[in-house]
TORKOL-4160 file (C-alpha; in steps of 0.2 Angstrom, whole numbers, padded with zeros to 4 digits, m for minus):
295
<pt num="1" X="0291" Y="0244" Z="m0128"/>
<pt num="2" X="0290" Y="0226" Z="m0126"/>
<pt num="3" X="0279" Y="0219" Z="m0112"/>
<pt num="4" X="0285" Y="0217" Z="m0094"/>
<pt num="5" X="0274" Y="0202" Z="m0091"/>
<pt num="6" X="0283" Y="0189" Z="m0080"/>
<pt num="7" X="0296" Y="0201" Z="m0074"/>
<pt num="8" X="0299" Y="0205" Z="m0055"/>
<pt num="9" X="0304" Y="0222" Z="m0049"/>
<pt num="10" X="0309" Y="0230" Z="m0033"/>
<pt num="11" X="0306" Y="0249" Z="m0032"/>
<pt num="12" X="0312" Y="0258" Z="m0017"/>
<pt num="13" X="0304" Y="0275" Z="m0011"/>
<pt num="14" X="0289" Y="0269" Z="m0020"/>
<pt num="15" X="0275" Y="0275" Z="m0008"/>
<pt num="16" X="0275" Y="0293" Z="m0016"/>
<pt num="17" X="0280" Y="0304" Z="m0030"/>
<pt num="18" X="0292" Y="0297" Z="m0043"/>
<pt num="19" X="0294" Y="0280" Z="m0035"/>
<pt num="20" X="0275" Y="0277" Z="m0034"/>
<pt num="21" X="0272" Y="0282" Z="m0052"/>
<pt num="22" X="0286" Y="0270" Z="m0057"/>
<pt num="23" X="0278" Y="0255" Z="m0047"/>
<pt num="24" X="0261" Y="0258" Z="m0054"/>
<pt num="25" X="0267" Y="0259" Z="m0072"/>
<pt num="26" X="0278" Y="0244" Z="m0071"/>
<pt num="27" X="0263" Y="0234" Z="m0064"/>
<pt num="28" X="0252" Y="0241" Z="m0077"/>
<pt num="29" X="0264" Y="0233" Z="m0090"/>
<pt num="30" X="0264" Y="0216" Z="m0082"/>
<pt num="31" X="0278" Y="0216" Z="m0069"/>
<pt num="32" X="0276" Y="0210" Z="m0051"/>
<pt num="33" X="0282" Y="0224" Z="m0040"/>
<pt num="34" X="0288" Y="0225" Z="m0022"/>
<pt num="35" X="0283" Y="0242" Z="m0017"/>
<pt num="36" X="0296" Y="0248" Z="m0004"/>
<pt num="37" X="0294" Y="0263" Z="0007"/>
<pt num="38" X="0298" Y="0267" Z="0025"/>
<pt num="39" X="0285" Y="0281" Z="0025"/>
<pt num="40" X="0297" Y="0294" Z="0032"/>
<pt num="41" X="0295" Y="0313" Z="0032"/>
<pt num="42" X="0306" Y="0322" Z="0019"/>
<pt num="43" X="0320" Y="0324" Z="0032"/>
<pt num="44" X="0320" Y="0305" Z="0036"/>
<pt num="45" X="0310" Y="0306" Z="0052"/>
<pt num="46" X="0296" Y="0295" Z="0057"/>
<pt num="47" X="0289" Y="0280" Z="0048"/>
<pt num="48" X="0272" Y="0275" Z="0040"/>
<pt num="49" X="0267" Y="0259" Z="0032"/>
<pt num="50" X="0252" Y="0268" Z="0024"/>
<pt num="51" X="0260" Y="0276" Z="0008"/>
<pt num="52" X="0267" Y="0259" Z="0002"/>
<pt num="53" X="0251" Y="0250" Z="0006"/>
<pt num="54" X="0240" Y="0263" Z="m0003"/>
<pt num="55" X="0251" Y="0261" Z="m0019"/>
<pt num="56" X="0249" Y="0242" Z="m0018"/>
<pt num="57" X="0230" Y="0244" Z="m0016"/>
<pt num="58" X="0230" Y="0254" Z="m0032"/>
<pt num="59" X="0240" Y="0242" Z="m0042"/>
<pt num="60" X="0230" Y="0226" Z="m0036"/>
<pt num="61" X="0213" Y="0235" Z="m0039"/>
<pt num="62" X="0219" Y="0239" Z="m0057"/>
<pt num="63" X="0222" Y="0220" Z="m0059"/>
<pt num="64" X="0241" Y="0221" Z="m0056"/>
<pt num="65" X="0252" Y="0211" Z="m0044"/>
<pt num="66" X="0261" Y="0220" Z="m0030"/>
<pt num="67" X="0266" Y="0218" Z="m0011"/>
<pt num="68" X="0272" Y="0231" Z="0001"/>
<pt num="69" X="0288" Y="0232" Z="0010"/>
<pt num="70" X="0292" Y="0244" Z="0024"/>
<pt num="71" X="0311" Y="0241" Z="0025"/>
<pt num="72" X="0324" Y="0254" Z="0028"/>
<pt num="73" X="0336" Y="0254" Z="0014"/>
<pt num="74" X="0349" Y="0262" Z="0024"/>
<pt num="75" X="0349" Y="0246" Z="0035"/>
<pt num="76" X="0359" Y="0233" Z="0026"/>
<pt num="77" X="0349" Y="0218" Z="0034"/>
<pt num="78" X="0333" Y="0226" Z="0029"/>
<pt num="79" X="0339" Y="0230" Z="0012"/>
<pt num="80" X="0345" Y="0212" Z="0010"/>
<pt num="81" X="0327" Y="0207" Z="0016"/>
<pt num="82" X="0319" Y="0217" Z="0003"/>
<pt num="83" X="0328" Y="0208" Z="m0011"/>
<pt num="84" X="0324" Y="0191" Z="m0003"/>
<pt num="85" X="0306" Y="0196" Z="m0002"/>
<pt num="86" X="0305" Y="0198" Z="m0020"/>
<pt num="87" X="0313" Y="0181" Z="m0023"/>
<pt num="88" X="0303" Y="0172" Z="m0010"/>
<pt num="89" X="0286" Y="0180" Z="m0015"/>
<pt num="90" X="0288" Y="0181" Z="m0034"/>
<pt num="91" X="0301" Y="0168" Z="m0037"/>
<pt num="92" X="0315" Y="0179" Z="m0044"/>
<pt num="93" X="0321" Y="0197" Z="m0046"/>
<pt num="94" X="0324" Y="0205" Z="m0063"/>
<pt num="95" X="0324" Y="0224" Z="m0060"/>
<pt num="96" X="0330" Y="0235" Z="m0045"/>
<pt num="97" X="0325" Y="0253" Z="m0045"/>
<pt num="98" X="0333" Y="0264" Z="m0032"/>
<pt num="99" X="0323" Y="0279" Z="m0029"/>
<pt num="100" X="0322" Y="0281" Z="m0010"/>
<pt num="101" X="0330" Y="0297" Z="m0002"/>
<pt num="102" X="0329" Y="0311" Z="0010"/>
<pt num="103" X="0334" Y="0329" Z="0011"/>
<pt num="104" X="0344" Y="0339" Z="0024"/>
<pt num="105" X="0348" Y="0355" Z="0015"/>
<pt num="106" X="0361" Y="0367" Z="0021"/>
<pt num="107" X="0375" Y="0378" Z="0014"/>
<pt num="108" X="0392" Y="0369" Z="0017"/>
<pt num="109" X="0397" Y="0381" Z="0031"/>
<pt num="110" X="0381" Y="0377" Z="0041"/>
<pt num="111" X="0380" Y="0358" Z="0037"/>
<pt num="112" X="0382" Y="0347" Z="0052"/>
<pt num="113" X="0391" Y="0331" Z="0052"/>
<pt num="114" X="0375" Y="0322" Z="0056"/>
<pt num="115" X="0366" Y="0330" Z="0042"/>
<pt num="116" X="0380" Y="0325" Z="0030"/>
<pt num="117" X="0380" Y="0307" Z="0037"/>
<pt num="118" X="0361" Y="0305" Z="0036"/>
<pt num="119" X="0359" Y="0310" Z="0018"/>
<pt num="120" X="0374" Y="0300" Z="0012"/>
<pt num="121" X="0368" Y="0285" Z="0022"/>
<pt num="122" X="0350" Y="0285" Z="0014"/>
<pt num="123" X="0355" Y="0289" Z="m0004"/>
<pt num="124" X="0373" Y="0282" Z="m0007"/>
<pt num="125" X="0373" Y="0268" Z="0006"/>
<pt num="126" X="0355" Y="0264" Z="0003"/>
<pt num="127" X="0359" Y="0261" Z="m0016"/>
<pt num="128" X="0374" Y="0250" Z="m0010"/>
<pt num="129" X="0363" Y="0241" Z="0002"/>
<pt num="130" X="0351" Y="0235" Z="m0011"/>
<pt num="131" X="0362" Y="0233" Z="m0025"/>
<pt num="132" X="0374" Y="0221" Z="m0016"/>
<pt num="133" X="0362" Y="0207" Z="m0013"/>
<pt num="134" X="0353" Y="0210" Z="m0030"/>
<pt num="135" X="0370" Y="0209" Z="m0039"/>
<pt num="136" X="0375" Y="0193" Z="m0029"/>
<pt num="137" X="0358" Y="0185" Z="m0034"/>
<pt num="138" X="0361" Y="0189" Z="m0052"/>
<pt num="139" X="0379" Y="0183" Z="m0052"/>
<pt num="140" X="0372" Y="0166" Z="m0044"/>
<pt num="141" X="0360" Y="0164" Z="m0059"/>
<pt num="142" X="0375" Y="0162" Z="m0071"/>
<pt num="143" X="0364" Y="0169" Z="m0085"/>
<pt num="144" X="0373" Y="0181" Z="m0096"/>
<pt num="145" X="0356" Y="0183" Z="m0106"/>
<pt num="146" X="0346" Y="0187" Z="m0090"/>
<pt num="147" X="0340" Y="0204" Z="m0095"/>
<pt num="148" X="0343" Y="0210" Z="m0077"/>
<pt num="149" X="0341" Y="0229" Z="m0073"/>
<pt num="150" X="0349" Y="0240" Z="m0060"/>
<pt num="151" X="0341" Y="0257" Z="m0062"/>
<pt num="152" X="0348" Y="0270" Z="m0050"/>
<pt num="153" X="0343" Y="0288" Z="m0047"/>
<pt num="154" X="0355" Y="0303" Z="m0048"/>
<pt num="155" X="0350" Y="0321" Z="m0048"/>
<pt num="156" X="0354" Y="0338" Z="m0057"/>
<pt num="157" X="0359" Y="0343" Z="m0039"/>
<pt num="158" X="0374" Y="0332" Z="m0041"/>
<pt num="159" X="0377" Y="0334" Z="m0060"/>
<pt num="160" X="0378" Y="0353" Z="m0058"/>
<pt num="161" X="0382" Y="0356" Z="m0040"/>
<pt num="162" X="0367" Y="0363" Z="m0031"/>
<pt num="163" X="0374" Y="0376" Z="m0019"/>
<pt num="164" X="0363" Y="0372" Z="m0004"/>
<pt num="165" X="0364" Y="0353" Z="m0005"/>
<pt num="166" X="0382" Y="0348" Z="m0003"/>
<pt num="167" X="0377" Y="0332" Z="0005"/>
<pt num="168" X="0364" Y="0327" Z="m0007"/>
<pt num="169" X="0375" Y="0333" Z="m0022"/>
<pt num="170" X="0389" Y="0322" Z="m0016"/>
<pt num="171" X="0378" Y="0307" Z="m0013"/>
<pt num="172" X="0370" Y="0309" Z="m0030"/>
<pt num="173" X="0387" Y="0310" Z="m0039"/>
<pt num="174" X="0393" Y="0295" Z="m0029"/>
<pt num="175" X="0378" Y="0286" Z="m0036"/>
<pt num="176" X="0384" Y="0290" Z="m0054"/>
<pt num="177" X="0401" Y="0282" Z="m0050"/>
<pt num="178" X="0392" Y="0267" Z="m0042"/>
<pt num="179" X="0382" Y="0265" Z="m0058"/>
<pt num="180" X="0397" Y="0266" Z="m0069"/>
<pt num="181" X="0406" Y="0253" Z="m0059"/>
<pt num="182" X="0391" Y="0241" Z="m0059"/>
<pt num="183" X="0389" Y="0243" Z="m0078"/>
<pt num="184" X="0407" Y="0238" Z="m0080"/>
<pt num="185" X="0407" Y="0224" Z="m0067"/>
<pt num="186" X="0390" Y="0216" Z="m0070"/>
<pt num="187" X="0388" Y="0215" Z="m0089"/>
<pt num="188" X="0395" Y="0197" Z="m0089"/>
<pt num="189" X="0381" Y="0192" Z="m0078"/>
<pt num="190" X="0367" Y="0199" Z="m0089"/>
<pt num="191" X="0365" Y="0215" Z="m0080"/>
<pt num="192" X="0363" Y="0233" Z="m0086"/>
<pt num="193" X="0366" Y="0248" Z="m0075"/>
<pt num="194" X="0360" Y="0265" Z="m0078"/>
<pt num="195" X="0355" Y="0281" Z="m0069"/>
<pt num="196" X="0340" Y="0292" Z="m0071"/>
<pt num="197" X="0341" Y="0311" Z="m0067"/>
<pt num="198" X="0323" Y="0316" Z="m0065"/>
<pt num="199" X="0314" Y="0333" Z="m0065"/>
<pt num="200" X="0297" Y="0333" Z="m0058"/>
<pt num="201" X="0286" Y="0341" Z="m0044"/>
<pt num="202" X="0288" Y="0331" Z="m0029"/>
<pt num="203" X="0290" Y="0334" Z="m0010"/>
<pt num="204" X="0308" Y="0337" Z="m0013"/>
<pt num="205" X="0306" Y="0350" Z="m0026"/>
<pt num="206" X="0293" Y="0358" Z="m0016"/>
<pt num="207" X="0305" Y="0361" Z="m0002"/>
<pt num="208" X="0317" Y="0371" Z="m0013"/>
<pt num="209" X="0316" Y="0390" Z="m0010"/>
<pt num="210" X="0309" Y="0399" Z="m0025"/>
<pt num="211" X="0325" Y="0409" Z="m0029"/>
<pt num="212" X="0334" Y="0393" Z="m0031"/>
<pt num="213" X="0323" Y="0385" Z="m0043"/>
<pt num="214" X="0328" Y="0386" Z="m0061"/>
<pt num="215" X="0319" Y="0385" Z="m0078"/>
<pt num="216" X="0303" Y="0392" Z="m0084"/>
<pt num="217" X="0287" Y="0387" Z="m0075"/>
<pt num="218" X="0278" Y="0372" Z="m0082"/>
<pt num="219" X="0260" Y="0366" Z="m0080"/>
<pt num="220" X="0255" Y="0353" Z="m0067"/>
<pt num="221" X="0253" Y="0339" Z="m0080"/>
<pt num="222" X="0271" Y="0342" Z="m0087"/>
<pt num="223" X="0278" Y="0343" Z="m0069"/>
<pt num="224" X="0270" Y="0327" Z="m0064"/>
<pt num="225" X="0281" Y="0314" Z="m0056"/>
<pt num="226" X="0272" Y="0301" Z="m0067"/>
<pt num="227" X="0281" Y="0307" Z="m0082"/>
<pt num="228" X="0298" Y="0299" Z="m0076"/>
<pt num="229" X="0290" Y="0282" Z="m0076"/>
<pt num="230" X="0289" Y="0278" Z="m0095"/>
<pt num="231" X="0308" Y="0279" Z="m0098"/>
<pt num="232" X="0311" Y="0268" Z="m0082"/>
<pt num="233" X="0298" Y="0256" Z="m0089"/>
<pt num="234" X="0307" Y="0255" Z="m0105"/>
<pt num="235" X="0324" Y="0252" Z="m0097"/>
<pt num="236" X="0316" Y="0239" Z="m0086"/>
<pt num="237" X="0311" Y="0229" Z="m0101"/>
<pt num="238" X="0321" Y="0216" Z="m0111"/>
<pt num="239" X="0322" Y="0228" Z="m0126"/>
<pt num="240" X="0335" Y="0239" Z="m0117"/>
<pt num="241" X="0350" Y="0227" Z="m0117"/>
<pt num="242" X="0359" Y="0239" Z="m0128"/>
<pt num="243" X="0359" Y="0253" Z="m0114"/>
<pt num="244" X="0371" Y="0252" Z="m0100"/>
<pt num="245" X="0383" Y="0263" Z="m0090"/>
<pt num="246" X="0373" Y="0279" Z="m0095"/>
<pt num="247" X="0364" Y="0294" Z="m0087"/>
<pt num="248" X="0347" Y="0297" Z="m0094"/>
<pt num="249" X="0338" Y="0313" Z="m0090"/>
<pt num="250" X="0319" Y="0314" Z="m0089"/>
<pt num="251" X="0309" Y="0330" Z="m0086"/>
<pt num="252" X="0291" Y="0334" Z="m0091"/>
<pt num="253" X="0289" Y="0328" Z="m0109"/>
<pt num="254" X="0308" Y="0327" Z="m0112"/>
<pt num="255" X="0320" Y="0313" Z="m0111"/>
<pt num="256" X="0339" Y="0316" Z="m0114"/>
<pt num="257" X="0355" Y="0306" Z="m0114"/>
<pt num="258" X="0370" Y="0314" Z="m0104"/>
<pt num="259" X="0387" Y="0313" Z="m0111"/>
<pt num="260" X="0401" Y="0304" Z="m0101"/>
<pt num="261" X="0415" Y="0315" Z="m0093"/>
<pt num="262" X="0429" Y="0316" Z="m0106"/>
<pt num="263" X="0445" Y="0327" Z="m0108"/>
<pt num="264" X="0441" Y="0342" Z="m0118"/>
<pt num="265" X="0458" Y="0350" Z="m0119"/>
<pt num="266" X="0475" Y="0343" Z="m0118"/>
<pt num="267" X="0493" Y="0349" Z="m0115"/>
<pt num="268" X="0509" Y="0339" Z="m0113"/>
<pt num="269" X="0527" Y="0341" Z="m0109"/>
<pt num="270" X="0542" Y="0331" Z="m0114"/>
<pt num="271" X="0548" Y="0332" Z="m0096"/>
<pt num="272" X="0544" Y="0338" Z="m0079"/>
<pt num="273" X="0534" Y="0354" Z="m0079"/>
<pt num="274" X="0542" Y="0370" Z="m0076"/>
<pt num="275" X="0529" Y="0380" Z="m0066"/>
<pt num="276" X="0529" Y="0396" Z="m0077"/>
<pt num="277" X="0527" Y="0386" Z="m0093"/>
<pt num="278" X="0513" Y="0375" Z="m0086"/>
<pt num="279" X="0504" Y="0391" Z="m0080"/>
<pt num="280" X="0506" Y="0399" Z="m0098"/>
<pt num="281" X="0499" Y="0383" Z="m0107"/>
<pt num="282" X="0485" Y="0381" Z="m0094"/>
<pt num="283" X="0479" Y="0398" Z="m0097"/>
<pt num="284" X="0481" Y="0398" Z="m0116"/>
<pt num="285" X="0473" Y="0381" Z="m0118"/>
<pt num="286" X="0461" Y="0378" Z="m0104"/>
<pt num="287" X="0454" Y="0395" Z="m0100"/>
<pt num="288" X="0445" Y="0398" Z="m0116"/>
<pt num="289" X="0436" Y="0381" Z="m0113"/>
<pt num="290" X="0431" Y="0386" Z="m0096"/>
<pt num="291" X="0426" Y="0404" Z="m0098"/>
<pt num="292" X="0420" Y="0404" Z="m0116"/>
<pt num="293" X="0432" Y="0418" Z="m0120"/>
<pt num="294" X="0444" Y="0415" Z="m0134"/>
<pt num="295" X="0456" Y="0429" Z="m0127"/>
């Protein structure tokens, strides 16, 4: 990986877990980092400046450059202020990493409107709130070779549809669509946009009931949230200009590239569909692909 010397990054949700690991690694490779974290509980309640300040202390004591920001990414004015802080303190913004999030897990039939709104507000609107001012700044630079980076965070909850997280899953799939749109819209301004789907031991995963967890148990080192940071650091570098509009998975010692949605079976008519004929062709052509049964 090329150096991150001279690059400026904002990392949201960087007071703990995955975000903290990313902030520390970016700084260790030479980036100046704005460590954003409201310091809330897992459900979004409360606020504490301590976690972000502690990560900044670790970075600066190791010889890196970082400042703390306690802004709430779900508030458009505070998210705009976060981007301005990077520009005012470090002179520019090269990389935006959106990690911040909360959980309000319920089955859909028990999910309150407020629990839906709160998760959508922090995750999906939070990504919008930081991305908009960052994108406006990058557009204003008029530099198609700017090596700017938008790195969002999705989840297997959205990609596969976790049953007890309808709000979280919807937000995380919304972030995928936002990422695809930004990749298509911002490339002309020197911006790449990608989404990370992480797997690690964090406060969020610790809250998942054991019966809902999947996969074989892994040792603590392999499950460390710090294992997500290396791929983020690579994408944050100037070397990754070729990568945009993609979902990249990172879990333990594995990194994988997701395919984009694409049609897998196709039927066509030479005129308006006759319902019985449509049903026959759907079952004959689509059903084997869905069920894995050729009959």
